[in-house]
C-alpha positions as CSV (number, residue, x, y, z in Angstrom):
1,X,46.2,47.2,44.6
2,X,42.9,49.1,44.9
3,X,41.9,49.9,48.4
4,X,38.1,49.7,48.6
5,X,36.8,52.1,51.2
6,X,33.6,51.6,53.2
7,X,31.8,55.0,53.0
8,X,30.0,54.7,56.4
9,X,33.3,54.3,58.2
10,X,35.9,55.8,55.8
11,X,38.0,52.6,56.5
12,X,39.5,50.1,54.0
13,X,37.2,47.1,53.7
14,X,39.0,45.2,51.0
15,X,41.9,45.2,48.5
16,X,41.7,44.0,44.9
17,X,44.3,43.9,42.1
18,X,44.3,47.1,40.1
19,X,43.9,46.3,36.4
20,X,45.6,48.3,33.7
21,X,45.7,48.4,29.9
22,X,47.5,45.1,29.7
23,X,44.9,43.3,31.8
24,X,42.2,44.8,29.6
25,X,43.9,43.5,26.5
26,X,44.2,40.1,28.0
27,X,40.5,40.1,29.0
28,X,39.5,41.2,25.4
29,X,41.6,38.4,24.0
30,X,39.9,35.8,26.3
31,X,36.5,37.2,25.3
32,X,37.3,37.1,21.6
33,X,38.5,33.5,21.8
34,X,35.4,32.5,23.7
35,X,33.0,34.2,21.4
36,X,32.6,31.6,18.6
37,X,31.8,28.8,21.0
38,X,29.4,30.9,23.1
39,X,27.7,32.2,20.0
40,X,27.2,28.6,18.8
41,X,25.6,27.4,22.1
42,X,22.0,26.3,21.3
43,X,19.4,28.9,22.5
44,X,17.8,26.5,24.9
45,X,21.2,25.7,26.5
46,X,22.2,29.4,26.7
47,X,18.8,30.0,28.5
48,X,19.5,27.2,30.9
49,X,22.9,28.6,31.8
50,X,21.5,32.1,32.4
51,X,18.8,30.6,34.6
52,X,21.5,28.8,36.5
53,X,23.4,32.1,37.0
54,X,20.2,33.7,38.3
55,X,19.7,30.8,40.7
56,X,23.3,31.2,41.9
57,X,22.8,34.9,42.6
58,X,19.6,34.2,44.4
59,X,21.3,31.7,46.6
60,X,23.9,34.3,47.6
61,X,21.5,37.3,47.7
62,X,21.9,37.9,51.4
63,X,25.7,38.1,51.3
64,X,25.6,40.1,48.1
65,X,23.2,42.6,49.6
66,X,25.5,43.1,52.7
67,X,28.5,43.5,50.4
68,X,26.7,46.1,48.3
69,X,25.4,48.0,51.3
70,X,28.9,48.2,52.8
71,X,30.8,49.0,49.6
72,X,28.3,51.6,48.2
73,X,26.9,52.9,51.5
74,X,23.3,52.1,50.6
75,X,20.6,51.0,53.2
76,X,20.4,47.3,53.5
77,X,16.7,47.3,52.6
78,X,17.6,49.1,49.3
79,X,20.5,46.7,48.7
80,X,18.2,43.7,49.1
81,X,15.7,45.1,46.6
82,X,18.5,45.8,44.1
83,X,19.9,42.2,44.4
84,X,16.3,41.0,43.9
85,X,16.2,43.0,40.7
86,X,19.5,41.6,39.6
87,X,18.1,38.0,39.9
88,X,14.9,39.1,38.1
89,X,17.0,40.7,35.3
90,X,19.0,37.5,34.5
91,X,15.8,35.5,34.7
92,X,14.0,37.8,32.3
93,X,16.8,37.7,29.7
94,X,17.3,34.0,30.2
95,X,14.1,33.7,28.1
96,X,15.5,35.8,25.3
97,X,17.8,33.4,23.4
98,X,14.8,31.4,22.2
99,X,12.9,34.6,21.3
100,X,15.4,36.5,19.2
101,X,13.3,36.3,16.2
102,X,13.9,37.5,12.6
103,X,11.4,38.1,9.8
104,X,10.5,36.7,6.5
105,X,9.9,39.4,3.9
106,X,7.9,38.8,0.6
107,X,10.2,39.5,-2.4
108,X,10.2,38.6,-6.0
109,X,12.1,35.5,-7.1
110,X,12.7,33.9,-3.7
111,X,12.5,34.2,0.1
112,X,14.1,36.9,2.2
113,X,14.9,36.3,5.8
114,X,16.4,38.4,8.6
115,X,18.5,37.2,11.6
116,X,19.5,38.8,14.8
117,X,23.3,38.2,15.1
118,X,25.5,38.9,18.2
119,X,28.0,41.7,17.9
120,X,31.1,39.9,19.4
121,X,33.0,41.3,22.3
122,X,31.2,44.1,24.2
123,X,32.7,46.4,26.8
124,X,30.5,47.3,29.7
125,X,31.4,50.3,31.9
126,X,29.3,50.7,35.0
127,X,29.1,53.3,37.8
128,X,29.5,53.2,41.5
129,X,26.0,54.3,42.6
130,X,24.1,51.1,41.6
131,X,27.0,48.7,41.1
132,X,25.5,45.2,40.6
133,X,22.0,46.2,39.4
134,X,23.3,48.3,36.5
135,X,25.8,45.6,35.7
136,X,22.9,43.2,35.3
137,X,21.0,45.5,33.0
138,X,24.0,45.3,30.6
139,X,25.4,41.9,31.2
140,X,22.2,39.9,31.0
141,X,21.0,41.0,27.5
142,X,24.6,41.0,26.2
143,X,25.1,37.3,27.2
144,X,21.6,36.3,26.1
145,X,22.2,37.7,22.6
146,X,25.3,35.5,22.3
147,X,28.0,38.2,23.0
148,X,31.0,37.8,25.3
149,X,31.7,40.5,27.8
150,X,34.5,42.5,29.4
151,X,33.0,44.3,32.4
152,X,34.7,47.3,34.0
153,X,33.1,48.1,37.4
154,X,33.7,51.5,39.0
155,X,37.0,51.6,40.9
156,X,35.2,52.6,44.1
157,X,32.8,49.6,44.0
158,X,34.2,46.6,42.3
159,X,33.4,43.9,44.9
160,X,30.0,42.6,43.7
161,X,31.1,42.5,40.1
162,X,34.0,40.3,41.1
163,X,31.5,38.0,42.9
164,X,29.3,38.0,39.8
165,X,32.2,36.6,37.7
166,X,32.7,33.8,40.3
167,X,29.0,32.9,40.4
168,X,28.9,32.8,36.6
169,X,31.7,30.3,36.5
170,X,30.1,28.2,39.2
171,X,26.8,28.2,37.1
172,X,28.7,26.8,34.1
173,X,29.2,29.9,32.0
174,X,32.4,29.0,30.1
175,X,35.6,30.8,30.9
176,X,36.2,33.9,28.8
177,X,32.5,34.6,28.3
178,X,32.3,37.1,31.3
179,X,35.5,38.9,32.3
180,X,35.9,41.5,35.0
181,X,38.7,44.1,35.0
182,X,38.8,46.4,38.0
183,X,40.8,49.6,37.4
184,X,40.6,53.3,36.7
185,X,38.2,54.5,34.1
186,X,40.9,56.7,32.6
187,X,43.0,53.6,31.9
188,X,40.8,50.5,31.6
189,X,37.7,52.3,30.3
190,X,39.7,54.2,27.8
191,X,41.4,51.0,26.6
192,X,38.0,49.3,26.1
193,X,36.8,52.3,24.1
194,X,39.8,52.3,21.8
195,X,40.4,48.5,21.5
196,X,39.8,47.4,17.9
197,X,38.4,44.0,19.0
198,X,35.6,45.5,21.1
199,X,32.4,45.9,19.0
200,X,30.3,47.9,21.4
201,X,30.5,50.0,24.5
202,X,27.6,50.3,27.0
203,X,28.3,53.0,29.5
204,X,26.4,54.5,32.5
205,X,27.9,57.6,34.1
206,X,28.2,61.4,33.7
207,X,27.3,63.2,30.5
208,X,30.7,64.7,30.4
209,X,32.4,61.3,30.4
210,X,29.8,60.0,28.0
211,X,30.7,62.7,25.4
212,X,34.3,61.5,25.5
213,X,33.3,57.8,25.1
214,X,31.1,58.6,22.1
215,X,33.9,60.5,20.5
216,X,36.5,57.8,21.2
217,X,34.2,55.0,20.0
218,X,33.7,56.8,16.7
219,X,37.3,56.2,15.7
220,X,36.6,52.4,15.3
221,X,32.8,52.9,14.5
222,X,31.8,51.1,17.7
223,X,28.2,50.8,18.6
224,X,27.5,52.8,21.8
225,X,24.7,53.0,24.3
226,X,25.0,55.8,26.9
227,X,22.9,56.3,30.0
228,X,24.0,59.6,31.3
229,X,23.1,62.4,33.7
230,X,19.8,63.9,34.6
231,X,18.1,66.8,36.3
232,X,14.6,65.4,36.5
233,X,11.4,67.3,37.5
234,X,8.8,66.2,40.0
235,X,5.8,68.2,39.0
236,X,3.1,68.7,41.7
237,X,-0.2,70.3,40.7
238,X,-2.5,71.8,43.3
239,X,-5.2,69.2,42.7
240,X,-2.8,66.4,43.6
241,X,-2.9,64.5,46.9
242,X,-0.4,67.0,48.5
243,X,0.3,64.8,51.6
244,X,1.1,61.8,49.4
245,X,3.2,63.8,47.0
246,X,5.2,65.4,49.8
247,X,5.7,62.1,51.5
248,X,7.1,60.5,48.3
249,X,9.1,63.5,47.0
250,X,12.0,63.2,49.4
251,X,12.7,59.6,48.5
252,X,12.7,60.6,44.8
253,X,15.6,62.9,45.6
254,X,17.3,61.4,48.7
255,X,17.1,57.8,47.8
256,X,20.7,56.4,47.5
257,X,21.7,59.7,49.1
258,X,20.7,61.5,46.0
259,X,23.4,59.6,44.0
260,X,20.9,58.7,41.3
261,X,20.8,59.9,37.7
262,X,17.0,59.5,37.9
263,X,16.7,61.8,41.0
264,X,13.8,64.1,40.8
265,X,15.9,66.9,42.2
266,X,13.8,69.8,40.8
267,X,10.5,69.8,42.7
268,X,8.0,71.9,40.7
269,X,5.0,72.9,42.8
270,X,2.0,74.9,41.7
271,X,2.0,78.1,43.6
272,X,-1.5,77.6,45.1
273,X,-0.2,74.5,46.9
274,X,3.3,75.7,47.7
275,X,2.8,76.5,51.4
276,X,1.0,73.2,52.4
277,X,3.4,71.2,50.3
278,X,6.5,72.7,51.9
279,X,5.1,72.1,55.4
280,X,4.3,68.4,54.6
281,X,7.7,68.0,52.9
282,X,9.5,69.4,55.9
283,X,7.8,66.8,58.2
284,X,9.0,64.0,56.0
285,X,12.5,65.2,55.6
286,X,13.1,65.9,59.3
287,X,11.8,62.4,60.1
288,X,14.2,60.6,57.7
289,X,16.6,58.2,59.3
290,X,20.2,58.7,58.1
291,X,22.7,56.3,59.4
292,X,24.4,52.9,59.4
293,X,23.6,51.1,56.1
294,X,23.3,47.8,57.9
295,X,20.7,49.1,60.3
296,X,17.2,48.0,59.2
297,X,15.8,51.4,60.2
298,X,18.1,53.4,57.9
299,X,16.5,55.2,55.0
300,X,19.6,57.0,53.7
301,X,23.3,56.2,54.0
302,X,26.5,58.2,53.4
303,X,27.9,59.6,50.2
304,X,30.4,57.5,48.3
305,X,33.6,59.5,49.2
306,X,35.1,62.6,50.8
307,X,35.8,64.2,47.5
308,X,32.2,63.7,46.4
309,X,30.9,65.1,49.7
310,X,32.9,68.3,49.0
311,X,31.4,68.5,45.5
312,X,27.9,68.2,46.8
313,X,28.6,70.8,49.6
314,X,29.8,73.2,46.9
315,X,26.2,73.6,45.7
316,X,25.2,75.2,49.1
317,X,27.0,78.4,48.1
318,X,24.5,80.8,49.4
319,X,22.9,81.5,46.0
320,X,19.7,79.8,47.3
321,X,19.2,79.6,51.1
322,X,18.5,76.4,52.9
323,X,14.8,76.0,53.8
324,X,15.3,72.9,56.1
325,X,17.5,69.9,56.6
326,X,17.3,66.5,58.1
327,X,19.9,65.0,60.5
328,X,23.0,63.1,59.7
329,X,25.6,61.3,61.9
330,X,28.8,62.9,63.1
331,X,32.1,61.2,63.2
332,X,33.8,59.0,60.5
333,X,32.0,58.4,57.2
334,X,30.9,60.6,54.4
335,X,27.6,61.9,55.8
336,X,25.5,64.7,54.3
337,X,22.0,65.6,55.6
338,X,19.0,65.6,53.3
339,X,18.6,69.3,52.3
340,X,15.8,71.3,50.8
341,X,16.4,74.8,49.5
342,X,14.1,77.8,49.6
343,X,11.8,78.1,46.5
344,X,13.6,79.7,43.6
345,X,13.7,80.0,39.9
346,X,15.0,77.5,37.3
347,X,18.0,79.7,36.4
348,X,20.2,79.0,39.5
349,X,23.1,76.6,39.5
350,X,21.5,74.1,41.8
351,X,18.5,73.8,39.4
352,X,20.7,73.6,36.3
353,X,23.5,71.2,37.2
354,X,23.3,67.6,38.4
355,X,24.2,67.7,42.1
356,X,24.3,63.9,42.5
357,X,23.6,64.3,46.2
358,X,20.8,64.9,48.7
359,X,19.9,68.4,47.7
360,X,16.5,69.4,46.4
361,X,15.5,72.6,44.5
362,X,11.9,73.8,44.8
363,X,10.5,75.8,41.9
364,X,7.0,77.3,41.9
365,X,4.9,77.5,38.8
366,X,1.5,79.1,37.9
367,X,-0.1,76.8,35.4
368,X,0.3,73.7,33.2
369,X,2.0,75.6,30.4
370,X,4.6,77.1,32.7
371,X,5.2,73.7,34.4
372,X,6.0,72.0,31.1
373,X,8.2,74.9,30.0
374,X,10.3,74.8,33.3
375,X,10.5,71.0,33.3
376,X,11.8,71.0,29.7
377,X,14.2,73.9,30.3
378,X,17.3,71.6,30.8
379,X,19.9,69.8,28.7
380,X,18.8,66.6,30.3
381,X,15.8,64.4,29.8
382,X,16.0,61.1,31.8
383,X,13.2,60.7,34.3
384,X,10.4,62.6,36.1
385,X,7.0,62.4,37.8
386,X,3.7,64.2,37.5
387,X,1.3,64.4,40.5
388,X,-2.3,65.4,39.7
389,X,-5.9,64.4,40.5
390,X,-6.9,65.1,36.9
391,X,-6.0,62.0,34.9
392,X,-6.3,63.7,31.6
393,X,-3.9,66.5,32.6
394,X,-1.4,64.1,34.2
395,X,-1.2,62.1,31.0
396,X,-1.1,65.2,28.8
397,X,1.8,66.7,30.8
398,X,3.6,63.3,30.8
399,X,3.4,63.3,27.0
400,X,4.6,66.9,26.8
401,X,7.7,66.4,29.0
402,X,11.0,65.7,27.0
403,X,12.1,62.8,29.2
404,X,12.5,59.1,28.6
405,X,11.1,57.5,31.8
406,X,8.2,59.1,33.7
407,X,5.6,58.1,36.3
408,X,2.2,59.5,37.3
409,X,1.4,59.9,41.0
410,X,4.4,57.8,41.8
411,X,8.2,57.9,41.9
412,X,8.6,54.4,40.5
413,X,9.4,54.2,36.8
414,X,12.0,51.4,36.3
415,X,11.0,47.9,35.6
416,X,13.0,45.0,34.2
417,X,10.5,44.4,31.4
418,X,10.2,48.1,30.3
419,X,12.6,50.3,28.4
420,X,14.9,52.7,30.3
421,X,16.9,55.6,28.8
422,X,17.0,59.3,28.3
423,X,16.2,62.1,25.8
424,X,18.6,64.9,24.9
425,X,22.0,64.8,26.7
426,X,20.7,62.1,29.1
427,X,21.8,59.4,26.7
428,X,21.5,57.3,23.6
429,X,19.7,53.9,23.4
430,X,17.7,51.9,25.8
431,X,18.3,49.4,28.5
432,X,15.9,46.8,30.0
433,X,12.9,45.3,28.3
434,X,13.0,43.8,24.8
435,X,14.5,47.1,23.5
436,X,17.9,46.3,25.1
437,X,18.4,43.2,23.0
438,X,18.4,45.3,19.8
439,X,21.5,47.1,21.0
440,X,23.4,43.9,21.5
441,X,22.6,42.5,18.0
442,X,23.0,43.3,14.3
443,X,20.3,42.5,11.7
444,X,21.5,40.2,8.9
445,X,19.5,40.0,5.7
446,X,19.6,36.8,3.7
447,X,18.0,36.3,0.3
448,X,17.4,32.8,-1.0
449,X,16.6,32.5,-4.7
450,X,13.8,29.9,-5.4
451,X,12.9,30.6,-9.1
452,X,13.5,27.7,-11.5
453,X,16.3,28.0,-13.9
């Protein structure tokens, strides 16, 4: 059995059967057997079933939010918002089956047509930081396109994925179309990657693991989409609304206790505004409420595990002194205070590596050119923000940053209807929006001869 630990208490909250390679093989066999019938479901009927799944999730949204908050340690308000996005995601892709359009192409001697065809069995490997919402980003377009799914949730946070499978069956999704296997990534994930009957892997996780998945998938020429690590920049110019930028910046780093690949954990501040920005930032950080995920007032919960807390703490190695910290509870649970380091350069470890915890590096810059150079000086390119009162400069800098998802005068850059994914070693492919569907289909070309004789 897998003992599922509640991060806020460090106590066991549930036990679930631990899947292994044999269970993965069985799940793939079920998905393979279910694929021809699911592929043949009329588009309008597949849309209806996905809408029913969305309705079922909405009806259980309150319970799912509590389960997610307890299992992942996230504030209940955040968990409610995520479950709302899950419902929205399934509703968005419920419209897709009737809109997976091909083309007609003028050619000599006949008519040429293209069709979007499903891939078959797809393996979905999701992380522990946003368990159900990232599951929905992959599952909804995969099912909408006519694929069957084997879903491997993170071993630390399998509970809402198991509930998703139950809700899907209740909504009328046929058995074998959506299969959940909860087990170690080194066993279950690896088996999905190497299984010859799995046509595609969609993975969200660390860049290190993503490299291994890409290499493993190459052996059977699997299609792969990878959403990997990040070290995103939050660029604040002196002409920005400094109070607004400083009030928003902590939540761009400390949201989900910093366990977010999109975390803007490098805060780049124009030197003329550094002192007032740091003063305003300190006020916000010291006022943050860190505590019980089920308390409505909580803004940040615990880290996911004791081992992860040790990893995050290792970044406070004295190379860069702590400027100020917020408060965190004592006692049981994997707590870590929101922490801002003294301004430093971009060459220190905490500015180069993904901390995946509530630790922010502050990096001064002189002018626009230096800001862009520092922001782009990383192997990653996932997210970021630009704060400026000069609209032309804000857009100019946004275009110059080597990153896949960026916002101006805001930390919000993820929408169900817009593409999400990274540049460089932050990943391959896109999730969300219409772009995601392209990664769950192949293009088939058909030529029909019409010439007489």
